N, C-alpha and C positions, 0 to 999 in steps of 0.2 A: 671406230665402231665400239671397240672394247671400252674406251673411256666413257662413251655415252651410256653403255650398259651399266658400268660401275656407278656412274652418276645417278641413273634411274634407280639402281639398287639402293643407294644411300638415301635417296628421296623416299623410297618405299619404306625403309626401316624407320626413318624419322617420322613419317606419316603414321606408321603403325604404333609408334610410341606416343605421339602427341594427340592424335585424334581422340582416343578414349578420354584423355584428360580434358580436352576441349569440350567433348560431349558431356562429360560429367559436370563441368562448370556451367555449361548452358542449362543443363537440367536443374542445377541448384538455383540458378538465376530465375528460371521459370517458377520453381516451387516457392521461392522467396516472394515473387510478385503475387502468386496465388495466395500465399499466407497473408500478405498485407491486405489483399482484396477481401478474403473471407473474414479476417479479423475486423476490418472496418465495418462490414455488413452486420456482423453479430454485435460488436460493441455499440454501434450507432443504434441498433435495435434495442439494446438494454437502456441506453440513454433516452431514446424516444419514449419508451414505455414509462420511464420515470417521469418524464415531462408530462405525458398524458395523464398519469395518476395525480400529478400536482403536488406530490409530497415525496419525501425521501423514504422509500420502502425499507422496512426492517427485514431484509433478506440478503445476508452477506456473511462472509467470514471476516472477523476482525483483522485489520491489517497487521497486527502484531500477535495474532493468535498462535499458540503453541498447543499441539494436539495432546489429548489425554493419553497417558501410558497404559498399556495392557498389563494387568496384574496377574491374570491367570489364563492359560491356554488349555483347550481340550480339542484333540483331533484336528489340530491346525486352525482352530478358530479361537478368537478371544471371547471368553465368557464372563470376564470381569474387568471393567475399566476403572482407572483411577480418575482423579479430577484434573481437568485442564489447568495449566498454570495461570492462564488469563482467559477465562471463558467469555470472549467478546463477540461470539457469533450471534447472529440474529436470524430468526426464521418465521416470525409471526405473520409477515405479509407475503410470504413466498407464493401461496396459491393465487392471491390477487395479482401479484406481480407477474407470475407465469402466464395467467390468462391474458394480461395486457400485452406481454411480450409476444404471445402467439398472434396478436393482431398486427404488431409492427413488423414482423418478419414475413416475407412472402413464402408461405408453405404450400407445397404441392402434395405432401404425403406425411402421415403420422403413423408410427408403429408403437403400440403400447405393449412392448414385449415381442418376442419372436421376430426380431429385426431381420435376421438372415432369411428365415423361412418366408417371411412376407415381403422380401425384396427391398427393404429399406437400406440395408448395409451389406457389404461383402463380409467374408469371414476374417475378422481381425484376430491377431494374437491377443491373449489376455495378459494381465499383470503376472498371473501365476505361470503362464507359459514362458514369459520373458525371464522371470526369476529362475525357473528351472533350467533354461538354456544357458543362463549366465553362471549358474552354480550346479554343474553336472553331478556333484557329490551330494546334493540335497536329496533327502527322501521326501515323500509326499507330505508328511507332517511338517517338515522344515519349510517347505514351500508355502504351506498353509500359514505357518507362524509368520513368515516374512510378509505375507499379503493380507493378514487378518484385519488390518485397519482399512483395507480397500477392497472389500468383498465384491462390490458391484463392478470392479474393474477386472475381475476374474473372467476368463474366456466364456464360460457358460452363461454368466450373467449378462455380458455384453450381447451375446447371440440370442438369448431367450427371455431376458427379464427387463433390460433397460429400455426406457422410452427413447424413441428416435424421431427427429424432425428432419425432413428433407426440404431444402429451400429451392426456390424456382430456378436458381442458377446452378443447381446440382450440389451445392455445399451441404454437408451432413452434420447435424448436431447429435451427438450421442450423450444423453443425460446420464448421470450417475444414479441409476434407478429412475426416479423422476424428480431428483433434487435440482432446484433452480440455481443453486449456488455452485454446483460442480458439474463439469461437462467436458466433452472432447469435441473437436472440430476436425472433420475430414475436409481439407481445403479444396480438393478437386473431386469430391464425390467418389463414385465407384471406380473411377479411373485409377490405375495403379500409381505407385507401388502398394498403396494401402498398408503402410508401415508406420509404426509409432516413431516420431522424430524425423520423418521424411515428409509425409503428407497428412499425418494424423497427430494432433497435439492436444494435450490436456490443459484446461483452464479452471481457474477458481475466481468467483466473483468476490471481490474484497471491498471494504469500505470501513468507515468508522462513523460514529454518531455525527450527523450534519455534515458529512464529508461526501464528495462525489463517489459514485460507484466506479470501480475500475476492474480490469481483468489482469490476472497474473498467472504464472505457471502453477500447476497443481503440485501437491506434496509427493505423490507417488512417482517413482522413477521409471516411467514407461517410455523408455527410449531404446529402440532396437540398435544393434551394433552399427556404428557409423553414422547414426542419426544425430540430430540436434535437439536440445531441450526447448521447451516453450519459451523460457526466459531468454535463451540465446537468440531465438528467432525474434522475440520482441525487441531485443537490443539491436538486432540487425536492421529493423525498420524504424528505429528511433523512438521506441515506446519504453 
C-alpha cells in the first residue's frame, strides 16, 4: 500500500510539472493556427482588392524604407522630422484602395474612433504603456520620446481615435489612425489574452513599384513580455 501511495505521489508531482507546459504548448499551437487563419483572410483581402482595382495601387511602404529621424522633441513628441534616407513610400491611392478593401473583407462593424466605448475592441495596452513597463526608470517625457514616431499606437489613440474593423469571423483590424498601410490584427477578436505578441500583432503593407503587395511586421516593438514578434510568427507559418 505504501508503495502504491509513493507511486501515486510521484505521478502527481510529474503531472503538476508537465501539465502546465503541455497546456502552454497547446495554447501556442492554437494561437499559431489562429494567426495563420487571420493572416490569410486579411492578406487575401488586400490581394483581392488589388485585383478588383485592376492596377497596382500606390499605397504601401517601400520594402527598403528607412524612417525619418526626429530632429527635435517637445514634451515627449517630435516637432521636427528630418528626411527619410530613401523615401519610397506611396499613398496617393490609399483612399481608393481602402474603399475597395472594405468590400473584399466581410465586415460586421466599423468604429471610427472610440473603439473601446463603442464595443469594437477590448482595452489593449498601448506602445507607451509597454515602453513604460519595460523601462521603469523612464519619466513621462522619456516614454513620449521613445514613442513619438508611433503616436497612434499610444494607448489613448488605440482606445479613442483609431479606426477599427470587425470581421464576420471575429478577427479585429486596428488601423493606425485610418492609415491603410499600417495596422494591427487581433487574431481571435475580443477573446483573451488580448496581448501584443500573443494574439495581437502589428503589420505593415509593403511593396515597390510594379511589385506585389505584401505584409510584414511593423517597426514599433509592441511585444509584451513573453510574446512573439509579427515577423517571428510569419516565419513560423512559412511567410
